[in-house]
C-alpha positions as CSV (number, residue, x, y, z in Angstrom):
1,M,-21.6,15.6,3.7
2,E,-19.8,17.7,1.0
3,A,-16.7,17.9,3.3
4,S,-16.7,14.1,3.6
5,R,-16.9,13.7,-0.2
6,K,-14.0,16.0,-0.7
7,A,-11.9,14.2,1.9
8,I,-12.7,10.8,0.2
9,A,-11.8,12.3,-3.2
10,A,-8.5,13.5,-1.7
11,V,-7.7,10.0,-0.5
12,L,-8.4,8.5,-3.9
13,E,-6.2,11.1,-5.6
14,M,-3.3,10.2,-3.3
15,T,-3.4,6.5,-4.3
16,S,-2.3,7.3,-7.9
17,G,0.8,8.9,-6.6
18,L,1.6,6.0,-4.2
19,A,1.2,3.6,-7.1
20,E,4.0,5.3,-8.9
21,G,6.3,4.6,-5.9
22,Q,6.9,8.1,-4.5
23,G,8.4,6.7,-1.4
24,A,8.2,7.6,2.3
25,Q,7.2,11.3,1.8
26,A,4.2,10.3,-0.3
27,R,3.2,7.6,2.2
28,E,3.3,10.1,5.1
29,K,1.2,12.6,3.1
30,W,-1.2,9.7,2.4
31,S,-1.4,8.8,6.0
32,R,-2.1,12.4,7.0
33,I,-4.9,12.8,4.4
34,F,-6.3,9.5,5.4
35,R,-6.6,10.5,9.0
36,V,-8.4,13.7,8.1
37,A,-10.7,11.9,5.6
38,K,-11.5,9.2,8.2
39,A,-12.6,11.8,10.7
40,A,-14.7,13.7,8.1
41,A,-16.4,10.5,7.0
42,I,-17.4,9.5,10.6
43,S,-18.6,13.1,11.3
44,S,-21.0,12.9,8.3
45,G,-23.1,10.5,10.3
46,D,-24.1,8.7,7.1
47,A,-23.5,5.0,7.0
48,A,-23.2,4.8,3.2
49,T,-20.6,7.6,3.1
50,V,-18.5,6.0,5.8
51,F,-18.7,2.6,4.0
52,E,-17.7,4.3,0.7
53,F,-14.7,5.8,2.4
54,A,-13.7,2.6,4.2
55,E,-13.9,0.5,1.0
56,S,-12.1,3.1,-1.2
57,S,-9.2,3.3,1.3
58,R,-9.0,-0.3,2.2
59,A,-9.1,-1.4,-1.4
60,V,-6.1,0.8,-2.2
61,D,-3.2,-1.1,-3.7
62,F,-1.5,-1.5,-0.3
63,L,1.5,-3.2,-2.1
64,A,2.7,0.2,-3.2
65,S,3.1,1.2,0.5
66,L,5.5,-1.7,0.9
67,E,7.5,-0.7,-2.2
68,Q,7.1,-4.2,-3.5
69,G,4.1,-3.7,-5.8
70,D,6.2,-4.4,-8.9
71,S,7.4,-7.7,-7.4
72,I,3.9,-8.8,-6.7
73,R,2.6,-7.8,-10.1
74,T,5.5,-9.7,-11.8
75,A,4.7,-12.8,-9.8
76,T,0.9,-12.8,-10.4
77,V,0.1,-11.1,-13.7
78,P,1.0,-12.6,-17.2
79,P,3.7,-10.5,-18.8
80,A,1.7,-9.5,-21.9
81,L,-1.2,-8.2,-19.7
82,R,1.2,-6.5,-17.3
83,D,3.0,-4.7,-20.1
84,A,-0.3,-3.6,-21.7
85,E,-1.5,-2.2,-18.3
86,K,1.8,-0.4,-17.8
87,E,1.7,1.2,-21.2
88,A,-1.9,2.3,-20.7
89,R,-1.0,3.7,-17.3
90,V,1.9,5.8,-18.7
91,A,-0.4,7.0,-21.5
92,E,-3.0,8.1,-19.0
93,S,-0.3,10.0,-17.0
94,I,0.9,11.8,-20.1
95,A,-2.7,12.6,-21.1
96,A,-3.4,13.9,-17.6
97,A,-0.3,16.2,-17.7
98,R,-1.3,17.6,-21.1
99,H,-4.8,18.2,-19.8
100,Q,-3.4,20.1,-16.8
101,A,-1.2,22.2,-19.1
102,A,-4.1,23.1,-21.3
103,L,-6.1,24.2,-18.2
104,R,-3.3,26.5,-17.2
105,D,-3.1,28.0,-20.7
106,G,-6.8,28.6,-20.7
107,D,-7.3,27.7,-24.4
108,R,-10.9,26.3,-24.3
109,A,-10.6,24.4,-27.6
110,L,-7.4,22.8,-26.5
111,I,-8.9,22.0,-23.1
112,R,-11.7,20.1,-24.8
113,T,-9.3,18.2,-27.0
114,R,-7.1,17.3,-24.1
115,Q,-10.1,16.3,-22.0
116,D,-11.3,13.9,-24.8
117,E,-7.7,12.5,-25.0
118,L,-7.6,12.0,-21.2
119,G,-11.0,10.2,-21.3
120,A,-9.9,7.9,-24.0
121,A,-6.6,7.1,-22.2
122,R,-8.5,6.4,-18.9
123,T,-10.9,4.1,-20.7
124,K,-8.0,2.2,-22.3
125,H,-6.3,1.9,-18.9
126,E,-9.5,0.6,-17.3
127,D,-9.9,-2.0,-20.1
128,A,-6.3,-3.2,-19.4
129,I,-7.0,-3.5,-15.7
130,G,-10.3,-5.3,-16.5
131,S,-8.4,-7.9,-18.6
132,I,-6.1,-8.5,-15.7
133,R,-9.0,-8.9,-13.3
134,R,-10.6,-11.5,-15.6
135,E,-7.3,-13.4,-16.0
136,V,-6.0,-13.3,-12.4
137,R,-8.8,-14.6,-10.2
138,G,-9.1,-14.4,-6.5
139,G,-7.2,-12.4,-3.9
140,A,-4.3,-11.4,-6.1
141,A,-6.5,-9.6,-8.6
142,A,-8.3,-7.8,-5.8
143,A,-5.1,-6.7,-4.1
144,I,-3.3,-5.5,-7.3
145,Y,-6.2,-3.8,-8.9
146,P,-8.9,-3.3,-6.3
147,K,-12.4,-2.3,-7.3
148,P,-14.4,-1.1,-4.3
149,I,-18.0,-2.2,-4.2
150,T,-21.1,-0.3,-3.0
151,D,-22.9,-1.0,0.3
152,A,-25.8,-2.5,-1.7
153,E,-23.4,-4.9,-3.4
154,A,-21.9,-5.9,-0.1
155,R,-25.4,-6.5,1.5
156,A,-26.4,-8.6,-1.5
157,A,-23.4,-10.9,-0.8
158,L,-24.4,-11.6,2.8
159,G,-26.6,-14.5,3.9
160,S,-29.6,-13.9,6.2
161,D,-27.6,-15.2,9.2
162,E,-24.5,-13.0,8.5
163,A,-23.4,-9.5,9.5
164,L,-20.4,-7.6,8.2
165,V,-18.8,-5.3,10.8
166,I,-16.3,-2.7,9.5
167,Y,-14.4,-0.8,12.3
168,V,-13.2,2.8,11.4
169,L,-10.9,4.5,13.9
170,A,-10.1,8.2,13.4
171,D,-7.8,10.3,15.5
172,E,-10.5,11.3,18.0
173,N,-13.6,9.3,17.5
174,C,-14.4,5.9,16.0
175,A,-17.4,4.0,14.7
176,A,-18.4,0.7,13.1
177,I,-20.5,0.1,10.0
178,V,-22.8,-2.9,10.4
179,L,-24.2,-4.4,7.2
180,T,-26.7,-7.2,6.9
181,S,-28.7,-8.4,4.0
182,R,-31.5,-6.1,5.2
183,D,-29.8,-2.8,6.1
184,V,-26.6,-0.8,6.8
185,R,-26.1,1.1,10.1
186,L,-23.4,3.4,11.4
187,V,-22.7,2.7,15.1
188,P,-20.7,5.4,17.1
189,L,-18.2,3.8,19.4
190,G,-17.0,6.8,21.3
191,A,-13.4,8.1,21.7
192,T,-10.7,6.3,19.9
193,K,-8.4,6.6,22.9
194,D,-10.9,4.5,24.9
195,V,-10.9,1.8,22.3
196,A,-7.1,1.8,22.2
197,A,-7.0,1.6,25.9
198,A,-9.4,-1.4,26.0
199,C,-7.4,-3.3,23.4
200,A,-4.0,-2.4,25.0
201,V,-5.0,-4.2,28.2
202,W,-5.3,-7.5,26.5
203,D,-2.3,-9.8,27.1
204,P,-2.6,-13.5,26.3
205,G,0.1,-14.2,28.9
206,A,-1.9,-12.7,31.8
207,D,-3.7,-14.8,34.4
208,A,-7.3,-15.9,33.9
209,A,-8.9,-13.2,36.0
210,K,-7.0,-10.4,34.1
211,A,-7.7,-12.0,30.8
212,D,-11.4,-12.3,31.5
213,A,-11.5,-8.6,32.6
214,A,-9.8,-7.5,29.5
215,I,-12.1,-9.4,27.2
216,A,-15.1,-8.1,29.1
217,A,-13.9,-4.5,28.6
218,M,-13.3,-5.0,24.8
219,R,-16.6,-6.7,24.4
220,K,-18.4,-3.8,26.1
221,T,-16.6,-1.3,23.9
222,L,-16.4,-3.1,20.5
223,V,-19.3,-5.6,20.4
224,G,-22.1,-4.4,22.8
225,P,-22.9,-1.2,20.9
226,L,-23.4,-3.2,17.6
227,K,-26.6,-4.8,18.9
228,L,-26.3,-7.8,16.6
229,S,-29.5,-9.8,16.2
230,D,-29.8,-13.2,17.8
231,T,-30.3,-14.6,14.3
232,T,-26.7,-13.5,13.3
233,K,-24.7,-16.7,13.4
234,R,-21.6,-15.5,11.5
235,V,-19.8,-12.2,11.8
236,L,-17.4,-10.9,9.2
237,V,-15.1,-8.5,10.8
238,S,-12.8,-5.9,9.1
239,P,-10.7,-4.4,11.9
240,D,-8.9,-1.1,11.9
241,G,-6.0,0.2,14.0
242,D,-5.8,-1.2,17.5
243,V,-8.8,-3.5,16.9
244,H,-6.4,-5.8,15.1
245,R,-5.0,-6.6,18.5
246,A,-8.3,-7.9,19.8
247,P,-9.0,-11.6,20.2
248,L,-12.1,-11.7,18.0
249,A,-13.0,-15.3,18.8
250,A,-13.3,-14.4,22.5
251,L,-15.3,-11.2,21.8
252,F,-17.9,-12.8,19.6
253,T,-18.4,-16.0,21.5
254,G,-21.4,-18.0,20.4
255,R,-20.9,-16.8,16.8
256,E,-18.7,-17.8,13.9
257,V,-16.0,-15.2,13.2
258,V,-14.3,-14.5,9.9
259,H,-11.6,-11.8,9.4
260,V,-12.0,-9.9,6.1
261,P,-9.6,-7.2,4.8
262,S,-12.5,-5.4,3.2
263,A,-16.0,-6.0,1.9
264,S,-14.7,-5.8,-1.6
265,S,-12.1,-8.5,-1.0
266,Y,-14.7,-10.8,0.6
267,V,-16.9,-10.6,-2.5
268,V,-14.0,-11.4,-4.8
269,L,-12.9,-14.4,-2.7
270,A,-16.4,-15.7,-2.3
271,A,-16.5,-16.2,-6.1
272,D,-14.2,-19.2,-5.5
273,K,-16.2,-20.8,-2.7
274,T,-17.6,-23.6,-4.8
275,L,-14.1,-24.9,-5.8
276,R,-13.2,-28.1,-4.1
277,G,-10.0,-30.1,-3.7
278,A,-9.6,-33.6,-2.3
279,K,-6.4,-34.2,-0.4
280,V,-4.6,-32.5,2.6
281,L,-0.9,-31.7,2.3
282,A,0.6,-31.3,5.8
283,I,4.0,-30.0,6.6
284,G,5.4,-30.4,10.2
285,A,8.4,-30.8,12.5
286,P,11.0,-29.3,10.2
287,D,14.7,-30.0,11.0
288,Y,15.8,-26.8,12.9
289,A,19.3,-28.0,13.8
290,G,21.7,-25.1,14.0
291,R,18.9,-22.5,13.4
292,G,18.3,-21.4,17.0
293,L,14.6,-22.5,16.8
294,V,13.0,-24.8,19.3
295,A,12.1,-28.2,17.8
296,L,8.3,-28.9,17.4
297,P,7.8,-32.7,17.9
298,E,4.1,-32.2,18.5
299,S,3.8,-30.6,15.1
300,G,5.0,-33.8,13.4
301,A,2.3,-35.8,15.1
302,E,-0.2,-33.1,14.1
303,A,0.8,-33.3,10.5
304,K,0.5,-37.1,10.4
305,A,-2.9,-37.0,12.1
306,I,-4.2,-34.5,9.5
307,G,-2.5,-35.0,6.2
308,D,-3.0,-37.4,3.2
309,V,0.5,-36.3,2.0
310,V,2.9,-35.6,4.9
311,I,6.3,-33.8,4.8
312,T,8.3,-33.7,8.0
313,G,11.9,-33.5,9.2
314,A,14.8,-33.1,6.7
315,A,12.3,-33.4,3.8
316,A,10.4,-30.3,4.8
317,T,12.5,-27.9,2.7
318,E,11.3,-25.0,0.6
319,S,12.0,-26.9,-2.7
320,D,10.2,-30.0,-1.5
321,V,7.2,-28.1,-0.3
322,R,6.9,-26.1,-3.5
323,A,7.2,-29.3,-5.6
324,A,4.5,-31.0,-3.4
325,I,2.1,-28.1,-3.8
326,A,2.5,-28.3,-7.6
327,K,1.6,-32.0,-7.8
328,E,-2.1,-31.5,-7.3
329,T,-4.4,-29.3,-9.4
330,R,-6.1,-28.3,-6.2
331,W,-5.7,-29.3,-2.5
332,R,-8.5,-29.5,0.0
333,S,-6.0,-28.0,2.5
334,V,-2.3,-27.1,2.8
335,H,-1.4,-27.3,6.5
336,F,1.8,-25.8,7.9
337,A,2.7,-26.9,11.5
338,V,5.9,-25.0,11.8
339,H,7.4,-21.9,13.4
340,G,6.3,-18.5,12.1
341,V,8.7,-15.5,11.9
342,V,7.0,-12.1,11.9
343,N,8.8,-9.1,10.3
344,T,6.9,-6.0,11.4
345,K,9.0,-3.5,9.4
346,R,8.8,-5.4,6.1
347,P,5.8,-7.7,6.6
348,M,6.1,-9.3,3.1
349,L,9.4,-10.8,4.5
350,S,7.5,-12.5,7.3
351,S,8.1,-16.2,6.9
352,L,7.4,-19.9,7.7
353,A,10.5,-21.6,9.1
354,L,11.2,-24.8,7.1
355,T,14.2,-27.1,6.9
356,A,17.2,-25.2,5.5
357,A,18.9,-26.9,2.5
358,A,20.9,-25.3,-0.2
359,P,20.1,-23.3,-2.3
360,D,17.2,-22.2,0.0
361,D,17.6,-20.7,3.4
362,G,14.6,-22.4,5.0
363,E,12.6,-19.2,5.3
364,L,9.5,-19.3,3.1
365,T,8.6,-15.6,3.0
366,A,5.2,-14.1,2.2
367,L,6.8,-12.6,-1.0
368,E,8.0,-16.0,-2.1
369,I,4.6,-17.5,-1.4
370,I,2.9,-15.4,-4.1
371,E,5.5,-16.4,-6.7
372,Q,3.9,-19.8,-6.9
373,P,0.1,-20.4,-6.9
374,V,-1.2,-22.2,-3.9
375,P,-4.4,-23.8,-5.2
376,A,-6.1,-24.9,-2.0
377,D,-9.6,-24.5,-0.5
378,L,-7.8,-23.7,2.8
379,V,-4.4,-22.9,4.1
380,V,-3.8,-23.4,7.8
381,L,-0.8,-21.7,9.4
382,S,-0.5,-23.7,12.5
383,A,2.4,-21.6,13.6
384,C,3.1,-19.1,16.4
385,E,2.1,-15.5,15.4
386,S,1.4,-16.5,11.8
387,G,-1.4,-14.0,11.7
388,G,0.9,-11.1,12.7
389,G,2.3,-8.4,10.5
390,R,2.1,-4.7,10.2
391,V,-1.0,-2.5,10.2
392,F,-1.0,0.2,7.5
393,A,-3.3,3.2,7.5
394,G,-6.3,2.4,5.2
395,E,-5.0,-1.1,4.3
396,G,-5.2,-3.1,7.5
397,L,-2.9,-6.0,8.6
398,V,-0.3,-7.0,6.0
399,G,1.4,-10.3,6.4
400,M,1.3,-14.1,5.8
401,P,-2.5,-14.5,5.6
402,R,-2.9,-12.0,2.8
403,A,0.0,-13.6,0.9
404,F,-1.9,-16.9,0.8
405,L,-5.1,-15.1,-0.2
406,F,-3.2,-13.6,-3.1
407,A,-1.7,-16.9,-4.0
408,G,-5.1,-18.5,-4.6
409,S,-6.6,-19.8,-1.3
410,P,-9.9,-18.1,-0.4
411,R,-9.5,-19.2,3.3
412,V,-6.5,-18.9,5.7
413,I,-6.4,-19.9,9.3
414,A,-3.6,-18.2,11.3
415,S,-2.7,-17.4,14.9
416,S,-2.2,-14.0,16.6
417,W,0.2,-14.9,19.3
418,K,2.5,-17.8,20.5
419,V,0.4,-20.9,20.9
420,D,0.7,-24.1,23.0
421,D,1.8,-27.2,21.1
422,A,-0.6,-29.7,22.7
423,A,-3.6,-27.4,22.7
424,T,-3.0,-26.6,19.0
425,R,-2.8,-30.2,18.1
426,A,-6.1,-30.9,19.8
427,L,-7.7,-27.9,18.2
428,M,-6.5,-28.7,14.7
429,T,-7.5,-32.3,14.9
430,K,-11.0,-31.3,16.0
431,F,-11.2,-28.7,13.3
432,Y,-10.4,-31.2,10.5
433,E,-12.9,-33.7,11.9
434,L,-15.7,-31.1,11.9
435,W,-14.7,-29.5,8.6
436,R,-13.5,-32.4,6.4
437,V,-15.4,-35.4,7.9
438,K,-18.6,-33.9,9.1
439,G,-18.8,-31.2,6.4
440,L,-19.3,-28.1,8.5
441,R,-18.4,-24.8,6.9
442,A,-14.9,-23.6,7.9
443,S,-16.0,-20.8,10.2
444,A,-18.4,-23.2,12.1
445,A,-15.7,-25.9,12.3
446,L,-13.2,-23.4,13.8
447,A,-15.7,-22.2,16.3
448,G,-16.5,-25.8,17.2
449,A,-12.9,-26.7,17.6
450,Q,-12.3,-23.6,19.8
451,D,-15.2,-24.6,22.0
452,A,-13.9,-28.1,22.3
453,V,-10.5,-26.9,23.5
454,R,-12.0,-24.3,25.8
455,A,-14.1,-27.1,27.4
456,D,-10.9,-28.7,28.8
457,E,-10.3,-27.1,32.2
458,H,-6.5,-27.0,31.5
459,W,-7.1,-25.0,28.3
460,R,-10.0,-22.7,29.4
461,H,-7.8,-19.6,29.3
462,P,-8.2,-17.8,25.9
463,R,-4.5,-18.0,25.3
464,Y,-5.0,-21.6,24.3
465,W,-7.8,-21.2,21.7
466,A,-8.6,-17.5,20.9
467,A,-5.4,-16.9,18.9
468,W,-6.9,-18.6,15.8
469,T,-8.6,-16.5,13.2
470,L,-10.1,-17.5,9.9
471,W,-9.3,-15.0,7.1
472,G,-11.2,-14.8,3.8
473,I,-14.5,-16.6,3.5
474,G,-16.2,-18.9,6.0
475,D,-18.2,-21.3,3.7
């Protein structure tokens, strides 16, 4: 247990260095320490210890790892608060250096003085961060200045029909933490190489027999050991490592599935679940002439079938979309039926392909998305591979879904691989019918829409329906 605590402490210590932008060497050191700490946490055998580690690491300011933290902060935090936090952070660093110098000198009186100064500086920094958390609501605040929660706080946020599953993969062994409103359990999952092998077999392009066999293998490895109660209707899943490749909707059939970056982020996002917009803004069938992108005629029909306000063709430019988003105080949904472009090396440059028109290039990047609030109950990325990105140690999948969570939407639906136009149109039309007309919660509406598509013999294969994942909150 003590070894696990020390490993966790080492990980937390590393985050302060990363936040100051120490570059690739610091990130490699972080990754190494993270792997050691992850193994130590699992070996402790204590669910609360593993949860503490998972939340502390996943709530790290992942933006620093992308070397774009300052851009994100600039886009989301009011200048006065940002300057106050930076000043307090510098003061804390200076106080910490003076305290270390006093410890080396061995002057007890000076050590006490420097310790008091450091305590005061830390308090001032925490107050500055607290001001930002109060001012910047939702996913942006949680990402920029994360505050990990306890397992008791996580369980208190869960309904009686929900379970939160947090996968933790170390170098050799892996486990899952299963939380419900009643308890928290640590479930060993065996060798990490076996989990990786099971996930690696999955290929949405494989024939039906191979796809079914791959899903059965993943379900046996990742879901069976969890022993979820029959009363569990909704599963909140926080993947790790190779588990990000798994088609969650196909593994947890019969249950609603929600992808959450961490328990802490879920609690923050859930605070906005009562907000309600009215209209749907739908963008589809941009003009891709000269762009080397295949036209998406079905997406135009999809947008018209769904939206109250529809932007298509030559009008689907970055400027027009931004202007449209700003016209409503809050949207019920902002729906993009366009091509998605994934940048695995720099995931914040992943983009949605719109119509190119000067001065914009037609690539609405994740970084650009957070520069303008997107006040919507839901954002739907009805685009190929829109849920893709890059998996960072301790932080999970970084890409378009997180960008929209930061921008102000507590729910994002995205795809994990290339999707079929016709099947997607059918799925999205059914989803909006269930969610917007019949009033089902978002996770139930998505599960219902997937079931409806799967019921068509031509679309039974998981490639047609299992790509879609709901991020954030399900209500």
